[in-house]
C-alpha positions as CSV (number, residue, x, y, z in Angstrom):
1,M,0.0,0.0,-0.1
2,R,0.8,3.6,-0.8
3,V,1.4,5.7,2.0
4,A,2.0,9.6,2.7
5,L,3.8,10.3,5.6
6,L,3.6,14.1,6.7
7,T,6.4,15.0,9.6
8,T,6.0,18.2,11.2
9,F,9.5,19.5,12.9
10,A,10.3,21.9,15.3
11,A,10.3,25.6,14.1
12,S,11.0,28.3,16.3
13,R,10.5,32.0,15.5
14,K,13.6,32.6,17.0
15,E,15.6,31.2,14.5
16,P,15.9,33.6,11.5
17,L,13.8,32.6,8.3
18,I,17.3,32.9,6.7
19,A,18.5,30.4,9.2
20,M,16.0,28.1,8.4
21,L,16.4,28.0,4.8
22,D,19.9,27.6,4.7
23,R,19.8,24.9,7.1
24,V,17.4,22.6,5.0
25,H,19.1,23.7,1.5
26,Q,22.4,22.7,3.1
27,G,20.7,19.5,3.8
28,F,20.2,18.6,0.5
29,V,23.9,19.8,-0.7
30,D,24.8,17.5,1.8
31,A,22.8,14.8,0.5
32,N,23.9,15.5,-2.9
33,L,20.3,16.0,-3.9
34,Q,19.5,18.7,-6.7
35,P,16.1,20.2,-5.6
36,V,13.8,21.9,-7.6
37,I,12.3,25.0,-5.7
38,H,9.0,26.7,-5.7
39,F,8.1,29.9,-3.8
40,N,4.9,31.8,-2.8
41,F,5.7,35.4,-1.0
42,A,2.1,37.0,-0.5
43,D,1.0,40.4,0.2
44,G,-1.8,40.9,2.7
45,G,-4.4,43.4,4.5
46,V,-2.4,44.0,7.4
47,V,0.0,46.7,6.5
48,S,0.0,49.8,4.3
49,F,2.5,48.9,1.9
50,S,3.7,46.3,-0.5
51,S,6.2,43.7,0.8
52,V,6.3,42.3,-3.1
53,D,6.7,46.1,-4.5
54,R,9.8,46.3,-2.0
55,V,11.4,43.3,-3.4
56,L,10.8,44.6,-6.8
57,K,12.5,47.8,-6.1
58,K,15.8,45.6,-5.4
59,H,15.0,42.8,-7.9
60,P,13.1,44.4,-10.8
61,E,13.9,41.0,-12.8
62,L,11.1,39.2,-10.7
63,E,8.0,41.3,-12.3
64,R,7.8,38.2,-14.3
65,F,6.7,36.2,-11.3
66,V,3.8,38.6,-10.0
67,T,0.5,37.2,-10.0
68,D,-2.9,38.1,-8.4
69,K,-4.9,35.0,-9.8
70,S,-7.3,33.3,-7.5
71,P,-6.4,29.9,-6.5
72,A,-10.3,28.8,-6.4
73,P,-12.1,31.1,-8.6
74,Q,-15.0,28.7,-8.5
75,L,-15.6,29.1,-4.9
76,S,-15.4,33.0,-5.4
77,I,-12.0,33.2,-3.2
78,P,-10.0,36.2,-4.4
79,G,-6.7,36.2,-5.2
80,V,-3.7,38.0,-3.6
81,R,-0.8,40.1,-5.1
82,R,2.3,37.7,-4.6
83,L,5.8,36.6,-6.2
84,S,5.1,33.0,-7.3
85,N,6.7,30.2,-9.5
86,G,3.6,28.3,-9.0
87,P,1.1,27.1,-11.7
88,L,-0.9,30.5,-11.4
89,S,2.3,32.5,-12.4
90,P,2.9,33.6,-15.4
91,A,6.5,32.4,-14.7
92,A,5.6,28.9,-13.6
93,N,8.4,26.4,-12.8
94,E,11.2,28.9,-13.5
95,A,14.0,28.9,-11.3
96,I,15.6,32.1,-9.5
97,P,19.0,32.0,-8.2
98,Y,19.4,30.6,-4.8
99,A,21.2,33.9,-3.6
100,T,17.8,35.6,-4.3
101,L,15.9,33.6,-2.4
102,Q,18.2,34.5,0.4
103,F,17.7,38.3,0.2
104,I,14.3,38.0,0.5
105,A,14.4,35.1,3.5
106,A,16.9,37.7,5.0
107,G,14.0,40.7,4.7
108,V,11.6,38.5,6.8
109,P,9.9,39.7,8.4
110,R,11.1,43.4,9.0
111,S,11.8,44.7,5.7
112,Y,9.1,42.2,3.8
113,P,6.6,41.5,6.3
114,F,4.5,39.0,3.9
115,H,1.5,37.9,4.8
116,H,2.2,34.1,3.9
117,L,5.1,32.6,2.3
118,A,6.1,29.5,1.4
119,I,9.2,27.8,0.1
120,H,8.6,24.3,-1.2
121,F,11.9,21.7,-1.9
122,Y,11.6,18.7,-4.0
123,V,13.7,15.8,-5.5
124,P,12.0,12.7,-6.7
125,E,13.6,10.5,-3.5
126,F,10.4,12.1,-1.7
127,G,8.1,10.2,-4.4
128,E,5.3,11.4,-6.7
129,G,2.8,14.2,-5.4
130,V,-0.3,13.0,-3.4
131,P,-2.7,12.4,-6.4
132,T,-5.3,15.1,-5.5
133,A,-5.5,19.0,-5.9
134,T,-8.0,19.4,-3.0
135,L,-5.3,18.8,-0.1
136,A,-3.2,21.2,2.1
137,P,0.1,22.2,0.5
138,Q,1.7,20.8,3.6
139,M,0.7,16.9,1.7
140,M,3.0,17.8,-1.3
141,S,6.1,15.6,-1.5
142,G,9.1,17.4,-0.1
143,V,10.3,19.9,2.3
144,L,8.0,22.8,2.9
145,I,8.6,25.9,4.9
146,G,6.1,28.3,6.0
147,D,6.1,31.5,7.5
148,S,2.7,33.7,8.0
149,W,1.5,36.5,10.1
150,W,-1.3,35.9,13.0
151,V,-2.8,38.1,15.4
152,N,-0.9,37.3,17.9
153,A,2.7,36.6,16.6
154,R,3.9,35.5,13.2
155,Q,3.4,31.6,12.7
156,R,6.5,29.3,11.4
157,S,6.5,25.7,10.4
158,L,8.8,23.4,8.7
159,T,7.0,20.2,7.0
160,A,8.3,17.0,5.3
161,C,6.1,14.8,3.1
162,R,7.6,11.6,1.8
163,M,5.6,8.4,0.2
164,T,6.6,5.0,1.3
165,D,5.0,1.7,-0.1
166,V,4.2,-0.5,3.2
167,E,2.8,-4.5,3.1
168,L,-0.4,-4.4,5.4
169,G,1.0,-7.6,7.4
170,A,4.0,-5.1,8.4
171,K,4.7,-4.2,11.9
172,K,6.2,-0.3,11.5
173,I,6.4,2.3,8.4
174,P,9.9,2.2,7.0
175,E,11.9,5.0,8.5
176,P,13.8,7.4,6.0
177,S,17.2,6.3,4.6
178,G,20.2,7.2,2.7
179,A,20.1,10.7,1.2
180,L,16.5,10.9,2.5
181,A,17.9,10.4,6.4
182,T,20.2,13.2,5.7
183,V,17.8,15.9,4.6
184,F,15.6,15.0,7.6
185,A,18.3,15.6,9.7
186,A,19.0,18.9,8.5
187,C,15.4,19.5,9.0
188,G,15.9,19.1,12.9
189,K,13.7,17.7,15.8
190,A,10.8,15.7,14.4
191,K,7.2,16.5,16.6
192,K,5.2,14.2,14.9
193,T,4.1,12.4,12.0
194,V,1.0,11.7,10.1
195,Q,0.2,8.8,7.9
196,A,-2.1,9.4,4.8
197,P,-2.9,5.6,3.3
198,L,-3.6,6.2,-0.3
199,P,-5.7,4.4,-3.0
200,G,-4.2,2.7,-5.7
201,T,-5.9,4.8,-8.5
202,V,-7.9,7.7,-8.1
203,G,-10.8,9.0,-10.8
204,S,-11.4,12.1,-12.3
205,G,-14.6,12.5,-10.0
206,P,-15.2,13.1,-6.6
207,M,-14.3,9.9,-4.2
208,P,-15.2,9.9,-0.3
209,G,-12.1,11.3,1.6
210,V,-11.0,10.5,5.3
211,R,-10.0,13.8,7.0
212,L,-6.6,13.6,8.9
213,P,-5.6,15.1,12.0
214,T,-3.8,17.7,10.1
215,G,-7.1,18.9,8.8
216,A,-6.2,17.6,5.1
217,L,-8.6,15.4,3.0
218,I,-7.7,12.3,1.7
219,P,-9.1,10.2,-0.8
220,S,-9.8,6.8,1.2
221,D,-8.3,3.4,-0.3
222,N,-11.8,1.8,0.4
223,P,-14.8,4.4,-0.6
224,E,-17.7,1.5,0.5
225,L,-15.8,1.6,3.6
226,V,-16.2,5.2,4.1
227,A,-19.9,4.9,3.3
228,K,-20.9,2.4,6.3
229,V,-18.9,4.2,8.8
230,K,-20.8,7.6,8.3
231,A,-24.2,5.7,8.0
232,I,-23.0,4.2,11.7
233,S,-22.0,7.9,12.9
234,V,-25.0,9.3,11.6
235,K,-26.9,7.1,13.8
236,Y,-25.2,7.5,16.5
237,R,-25.5,11.4,16.2
238,E,-29.1,11.2,16.0
239,A,-29.6,9.0,18.9
240,M,-27.1,11.1,21.4
241,P,-29.7,11.9,23.7
242,E,-30.8,8.1,24.6
243,I,-26.8,7.4,24.4
244,I,-26.3,10.1,27.2
245,T,-29.0,8.7,29.4
246,R,-27.6,5.0,29.1
247,A,-24.1,6.1,29.9
248,G,-25.4,7.3,33.2
249,L,-23.5,10.4,33.4
250,P,-22.7,11.1,37.3
251,H,-23.3,14.8,37.6
252,D,-26.3,17.1,36.1
253,L,-24.6,19.9,35.0
254,P,-26.5,23.1,34.2
255,D,-27.6,23.8,30.6
256,H,-25.4,26.5,28.6
257,A,-27.5,29.8,29.3
258,E,-27.1,29.0,33.2
259,M,-23.5,28.0,32.7
260,M,-23.0,31.4,31.2
261,Q,-23.9,33.0,34.4
262,L,-21.8,30.7,36.7
263,S,-18.7,31.0,34.6
264,K,-18.9,34.9,35.1
265,D,-15.3,36.3,37.1
266,V,-14.3,32.4,37.5
267,T,-11.4,30.1,36.4
268,A,-10.8,26.5,36.4
269,G,-7.5,26.6,36.7
270,P,-4.8,23.9,35.1
271,K,-7.1,21.4,33.1
272,K,-4.5,18.2,32.8
273,P,-4.8,16.8,36.1
274,A,-8.4,16.0,35.8
275,L,-7.9,14.5,32.3
276,E,-5.1,12.4,33.5
277,R,-7.1,11.1,36.8
278,V,-10.4,10.0,34.8
279,F,-8.8,8.9,31.2
280,K,-5.6,7.1,32.5
281,P,-7.0,4.0,34.1
282,M,-9.4,3.9,30.5
283,G,-6.0,3.4,28.9
284,Y,-5.6,6.8,27.2
285,S,-2.7,9.0,26.8
286,V,-2.9,12.5,27.7
287,A,-1.0,15.3,25.5
288,G,-1.5,18.9,24.9
289,G,-2.4,21.9,26.9
290,T,-0.5,25.3,26.3
291,G,-1.7,26.9,29.6
292,S,-4.0,26.4,32.7
293,A,-6.8,28.3,30.9
294,S,-6.2,27.5,27.2
295,G,-5.6,25.1,24.6
296,S,-6.2,21.8,23.2
297,F,-5.6,18.5,24.4
298,H,-5.5,15.1,22.3
299,L,-6.3,11.8,24.6
300,R,-5.4,8.5,22.8
301,R,-5.6,4.5,22.9
302,R,-5.4,1.9,20.6
303,T,-7.9,-1.1,20.4
304,T,-7.3,-4.7,19.9
305,A,-8.3,-4.4,16.4
306,N,-5.7,-1.6,15.9
307,S,-8.0,1.4,15.6
308,T,-6.8,4.7,17.1
309,L,-9.7,6.3,19.5
310,E,-9.0,10.0,20.2
311,V,-11.0,12.3,22.4
312,S,-10.2,15.7,21.2
313,L,-10.6,18.9,23.6
314,D,-10.6,22.4,23.1
315,V,-10.7,23.9,26.3
316,G,-10.5,27.9,25.5
317,T,-8.6,28.9,22.4
318,W,-10.5,32.0,22.6
319,F,-12.8,31.9,25.6
320,P,-13.3,29.5,28.7
321,A,-15.2,26.8,26.8
322,V,-15.1,23.2,26.2
323,T,-15.9,21.7,22.5
324,A,-15.1,17.9,22.8
325,I,-14.8,15.3,19.7
326,F,-15.0,11.7,19.8
327,M,-13.0,9.7,16.8
328,V,-12.1,6.5,15.7
329,Y,-9.6,6.1,13.1
330,G,-8.6,2.9,11.2
331,L,-7.4,2.4,7.7
332,G,-9.5,4.0,5.3
333,F,-12.1,5.2,7.7
334,K,-12.8,8.1,10.5
335,A,-15.8,8.2,12.5
336,T,-16.5,11.2,14.6
337,L,-19.0,12.2,17.1
338,M,-19.3,15.3,19.1
339,L,-19.6,14.9,22.9
340,P,-22.2,17.2,25.0
341,P,-21.1,17.3,28.7
342,T,-24.3,17.1,30.2
343,Q,-27.9,16.1,29.0
344,K,-28.8,19.8,28.8
345,A,-25.8,20.8,26.2
346,A,-26.6,21.2,22.6
347,V,-24.9,18.7,20.8
348,G,-22.0,20.3,18.8
349,G,-21.7,23.2,20.7
350,Q,-19.3,24.9,23.3
351,Y,-20.1,24.8,26.8
352,M,-18.8,27.3,29.3
353,I,-16.4,25.3,31.7
354,G,-16.6,27.4,35.1
355,D,-14.7,26.7,38.1
356,A,-12.3,23.7,38.9
357,A,-15.0,21.8,40.4
358,N,-17.0,22.0,37.5
359,W,-14.3,20.9,35.2
360,E,-13.8,18.1,37.3
361,K,-17.7,17.2,36.7
362,I,-17.5,17.9,32.9
363,V,-14.5,15.4,32.5
364,E,-16.1,13.0,34.8
365,N,-19.3,13.0,32.5
366,L,-17.0,12.7,29.5
367,G,-15.1,9.5,30.8
368,A,-18.6,8.1,31.2
369,L,-20.2,8.9,27.5
370,V,-16.9,7.8,26.3
371,A,-16.9,4.3,27.8
372,E,-20.4,3.9,26.5
373,L,-19.1,4.7,23.0
374,E,-16.2,2.3,23.1
375,R,-19.1,-0.4,24.1
376,T,-21.3,0.2,21.5
377,F,-20.2,2.7,18.8
378,V,-16.6,1.4,18.3
379,A,-17.3,-2.1,18.6
380,E,-20.1,-1.7,15.9
381,V,-17.9,0.1,13.8
382,E,-14.9,-2.3,14.1
383,A,-17.6,-5.0,13.4
384,V,-18.0,-3.1,9.5
385,T,-14.1,-2.2,8.9
386,G,-12.6,-5.1,10.6
387,P,-8.7,-4.7,11.9
388,S,-6.4,-2.4,10.8
389,P,-2.8,-3.4,10.1
390,E,-0.3,-3.2,12.7
391,W,2.1,-0.5,11.6
392,Y,-1.4,2.0,10.9
393,Q,-1.5,5.0,13.2
394,P,-3.0,8.5,12.0
395,E,-0.4,10.3,14.0
396,S,2.6,9.2,16.2
């Protein structure tokens, strides 16, 4: 089976963009590889001047790379003015001297605060591209450097996507070797790797997809299985009030409106201890959490059928409310259910957290609901899908 492996590396804004660019480029040089480099430097509306114009003032020969074509005109998504040698550029696939890329990168973000930029390195050793144009840029084979503006600070990213063939009966995914190992070493510390099993062939029409942990949508290698799992998910979503009753939640928590009032001027403090107390005995690992009052958590465990169960929690990225999602990942499918922490909460909505004592009750309710779903929902999904290969993990 063909599998795309997306590895995310540690990327710090403290490292100048030019240093990261040179570090990755040197990895290809050390591996005796000559990469094709594509770039995209886009203006935005957060400053009163054009970074594109500033670059052109120093390098007027780059004028042929300017475009503002929309990447999705059928969706009425407007284009932005940018320097690019991508497919929509008048100079598509034309190379520029590496020294020119260095010059631009050295000016980011002070001289050239582009709203978004991407620099992509590709060599055939990474494998062919993922066979669909609907995926996130990170799913392109090769190494991708990203830097963009955001409301609180600039965001930096470094990812690599490689293709590999894996036997269904294998125990592990093969690690990168040879020249690729040299490039990966130059990229630095790997934080996580997402597996994206791909179908052998992709038709011209729409195909059922599987949403990866990254948010990218890939075509499933088993469309019929996707349809069966979706039908099960729909059945359980519609029956959620009855499921909550069967779960026997230990706490009768208030509805959303009452919790809005109870949550005024209170904080819950650290979230992780309660999650570990309830979910670790159930076999879940608990990862995430960027602070005592905000962030997200990912609670995961594997079943004997090699499915991966995940409870994904947003606990206040923008304000102190919890959104809980239960997911079942397996080869070629993903099943998803929203988790209301009380019978009185709207399914799919956010629920105010309140104080520390109330957070404990929310977590205990979620634990009871997940236990019920493992007994029923997960069992029904796995009865249809069968076991996944031992090597398969949506994210590791």
